[in-house]
C-alpha positions in Angstrom: -3.0 -13.7 -1.0 -1.1 -13.2 2.2 -3.5 -13.8 5.1 -3.5 -10.9 7.5 -4.5 -11.2 11.2 -5.2 -7.5 11.4 -7.5 -5.1 9.7 -5.9 -3.3 6.7 -4.0 -0.1 7.2 -3.8 -0.3 11.0 -0.6 -0.5 13.0 -0.8 -4.3 13.5 -1.3 -4.7 9.7 1.8 -2.5 9.1 3.8 -4.8 11.4 2.6 -7.8 9.4 3.6 -6.2 6.1 7.0 -5.3 7.4 7.6 -8.9 8.6 6.3 -10.4 5.3 8.5 -8.1 3.1 11.6 -8.3 5.2 13.0 -11.3 3.4 12.2 -10.3 -0.1 14.8 -9.3 -2.7 15.3 -5.5 -2.8 14.0 -3.6 -5.8 16.3 -0.6 -6.2 14.4 2.6 -6.6 11.0 1.3 -5.4 11.0 3.8 -2.6 8.7 6.3 -1.0 6.2 7.2 1.7 2.5 6.4 0.9 -0.6 7.5 2.8 -3.1 4.7 2.7 -6.8 5.0 3.6 -10.3 3.9 2.9 -12.9 6.4 1.7 -13.5 8.8 -1.1 -11.8 11.9 0.5 -8.6 10.4 1.9 -5.8 12.9 2.2 -2.8 13.4 4.5 -5.0 14.6 7.3 -7.2 11.5 7.6 -5.2 8.6 6.1 -5.1 5.4 8.1 -1.3 5.0 7.9 1.8 6.5 6.3 3.8 3.5 5.1 7.5 3.9 4.4 8.9 1.7 1.6 12.6 1.4 0.7 13.7 -0.6 -2.3 10.4 -2.5 -2.3 10.6 -3.5 1.3 8.2 -2.0 3.9 10.0 -0.2 6.7 7.0 0.5 8.8 4.7 3.4 9.6 6.2 6.9 9.7 5.3 10.4 10.5 7.2 11.7 7.4 5.2 13.6 4.8 3.8 11.2 2.3 4.9 11.4 -1.4 1.6 10.0 -2.5 -1.9 9.4 -1.1 -3.6 6.2 -2.1 -7.3 6.1 -1.3 -9.4 2.9 -1.6 -13.1 2.2 -1.4 -14.2 -0.5 1.1 -15.1 -2.8 -1.8 -11.6 -2.3 -3.4 -10.0 -3.4 -0.1 -12.3 -6.4 0.2 -11.6 -7.5 -3.4 -7.9 -7.0 -2.9 -7.9 -9.1 0.3 -9.8 -11.8 -1.6 -7.2 -11.8 -4.3 -9.7 -10.5 -6.9 -8.2 -7.0 -7.5 -4.8 -6.3 -8.9 -4.1 -2.7 -7.7 -1.7 -1.8 -10.6 -4.4 -2.8 -13.1 -7.1 -0.9 -11.2 -4.8 2.2 -11.3 -4.2 1.8 -15.0 -7.9 1.6 -15.6 -8.5 4.7 -13.6 -10.4 3.0 -10.8 -7.9 4.1 -8.1 -7.2 7.9 -7.9 -3.9 8.6 -6.2 -2.6 12.0 -5.5 1.2 12.7 -5.6 4.4 11.4 -7.1 4.3 8.5 -9.5 7.5 6.8 -8.4 6.4 6.2 -4.8 2.9 5.3 -6.1 4.4 2.4 -8.2 6.5 1.3 -5.2 3.3 1.1 -3.1 1.3 -0.7 -5.9 4.1 -3.2 -6.5 4.4 -4.0 -2.8 0.7 -4.3 -2.2 0.3 -6.5 -5.4 3.2 -8.6 -4.2 1.4 -9.2 -0.9 -1.7 -10.1 -2.8 0.2 -12.7 -4.9 0.8 -14.8 -1.8 3.9 -13.2 -0.3 
Protein backbone atom coordinates (compact mmCIF):
# COMPACT_ATOMS: atom_id res chain seq x y z
CA UNK A 1 0.00 0.00 0.00
CA UNK A 2 1.20 3.46 -0.80
CA UNK A 3 1.70 5.35 2.44
CA UNK A 4 -0.19 8.62 2.42
CA UNK A 5 0.79 11.58 4.55
CA UNK A 6 -2.66 13.11 4.18
CA UNK A 7 -6.18 12.02 5.02
CA UNK A 8 -7.98 10.27 2.16
CA UNK A 9 -9.90 12.36 -0.34
CA UNK A 10 -8.57 15.74 0.81
CA UNK A 11 -6.64 18.19 -1.38
CA UNK A 12 -3.23 17.08 -0.02
CA UNK A 13 -4.17 13.44 -0.67
CA UNK A 14 -5.06 14.33 -4.27
CA UNK A 15 -1.62 15.94 -4.69
CA UNK A 16 -0.01 12.73 -3.42
CA UNK A 17 -2.09 10.60 -5.81
CA UNK A 18 -1.14 12.84 -8.74
CA UNK A 19 2.56 12.56 -7.84
CA UNK A 20 2.41 8.78 -7.37
CA UNK A 21 0.59 8.16 -10.64
CA UNK A 22 2.60 10.61 -12.75
CA UNK A 23 5.24 8.07 -13.72
CA UNK A 24 2.97 5.15 -14.45
CA UNK A 25 2.37 3.74 -17.90
CA UNK A 26 -0.84 5.21 -19.42
CA UNK A 27 -3.82 2.90 -19.81
CA UNK A 28 -5.78 4.23 -22.81
CA UNK A 29 -9.47 4.68 -22.12
CA UNK A 30 -9.22 4.59 -18.30
CA UNK A 31 -10.55 8.12 -18.09
CA UNK A 32 -13.20 10.03 -16.18
CA UNK A 33 -14.10 12.28 -13.29
CA UNK A 34 -15.03 10.54 -10.06
CA UNK A 35 -16.60 12.03 -6.94
CA UNK A 36 -15.11 10.35 -3.86
CA UNK A 37 -16.57 10.56 -0.39
CA UNK A 38 -17.09 8.84 2.91
CA UNK A 39 -20.63 8.21 4.12
CA UNK A 40 -23.81 6.45 3.12
CA UNK A 41 -25.38 9.38 1.27
CA UNK A 42 -22.47 10.74 -0.77
CA UNK A 43 -23.53 12.56 -3.92
CA UNK A 44 -22.19 15.39 -6.07
CA UNK A 45 -23.24 17.98 -3.47
CA UNK A 46 -21.23 16.56 -0.57
CA UNK A 47 -18.38 14.49 -2.03
CA UNK A 48 -14.96 15.16 -0.53
CA UNK A 49 -13.25 15.58 -3.90
CA UNK A 50 -13.83 15.30 -7.63
CA UNK A 51 -10.78 13.49 -9.03
CA UNK A 52 -9.94 13.68 -12.72
CA UNK A 53 -8.27 10.62 -14.28
CA UNK A 54 -6.87 10.47 -17.82
CA UNK A 55 -5.63 7.16 -19.22
CA UNK A 56 -5.16 5.75 -15.71
CA UNK A 57 -3.19 8.73 -14.41
CA UNK A 58 -4.61 11.15 -11.84
CA UNK A 59 -4.74 14.73 -13.13
CA UNK A 60 -5.87 16.29 -9.85
CA UNK A 61 -9.05 17.63 -8.42
CA UNK A 62 -11.49 19.36 -10.71
CA UNK A 63 -14.75 21.26 -10.59
CA UNK A 64 -16.03 19.37 -13.64
CA UNK A 65 -19.22 17.40 -13.23
CA UNK A 66 -18.33 13.86 -12.14
CA UNK A 67 -19.14 10.90 -14.36
CA UNK A 68 -19.54 8.65 -11.34
CA UNK A 69 -19.92 9.04 -7.58
CA UNK A 70 -18.10 6.51 -5.43
CA UNK A 71 -19.11 6.45 -1.75
CA UNK A 72 -17.21 4.51 0.89
CA UNK A 73 -17.86 3.72 4.52
CA UNK A 74 -15.22 4.71 7.05
CA UNK A 75 -14.42 1.03 7.57
CA UNK A 76 -13.95 0.44 3.83
CA UNK A 77 -11.47 3.31 3.68
CA UNK A 78 -9.62 1.96 6.74
CA UNK A 79 -9.44 -1.53 5.23
CA UNK A 80 -8.33 -0.11 1.86
CA UNK A 81 -5.57 1.93 3.53
CA UNK A 82 -4.45 -1.18 5.44
CA UNK A 83 -4.29 -3.14 2.18
CA UNK A 84 -7.10 -5.48 3.25
CA UNK A 85 -9.74 -4.38 0.74
CA UNK A 86 -9.49 -4.62 -3.04
CA UNK A 87 -12.02 -2.10 -4.26
CA UNK A 88 -12.76 -3.82 -7.57
CA UNK A 89 -13.62 -7.02 -5.69
CA UNK A 90 -15.77 -5.09 -3.21
CA UNK A 91 -17.66 -3.53 -6.13
CA UNK A 92 -18.17 -6.91 -7.82
CA UNK A 93 -19.55 -8.31 -4.54
CA UNK A 94 -21.97 -5.39 -4.26
CA UNK A 95 -20.28 -3.90 -1.19
CA UNK A 96 -19.61 -0.57 -2.92
CA UNK A 97 -22.59 1.22 -4.48
CA UNK A 98 -21.44 3.71 -7.12
CA UNK A 99 -23.79 5.93 -9.08
CA UNK A 100 -22.95 6.83 -12.66
CA UNK A 101 -21.06 5.63 -15.71
CA UNK A 102 -19.21 2.32 -15.58
CA UNK A 103 -16.15 3.34 -17.67
CA UNK A 104 -15.06 6.12 -15.28
CA UNK A 105 -15.95 3.84 -12.35
CA UNK A 106 -13.48 1.22 -13.55
CA UNK A 107 -10.86 3.92 -14.17
CA UNK A 108 -11.22 5.02 -10.55
CA UNK A 109 -11.24 1.48 -9.13
CA UNK A 110 -8.18 0.54 -11.19
CA UNK A 111 -6.25 3.62 -10.03
CA UNK A 112 -7.20 3.19 -6.37
CA UNK A 113 -6.40 -0.55 -6.41
CA UNK A 114 -3.06 0.26 -8.09
CA UNK A 115 -2.28 2.66 -5.25
CA UNK A 116 -3.19 -0.02 -2.72
CA UNK A 117 -0.85 -2.50 -4.40
CA UNK A 118 2.13 -0.42 -3.41
CA UNK A 119 2.36 2.17 -6.17
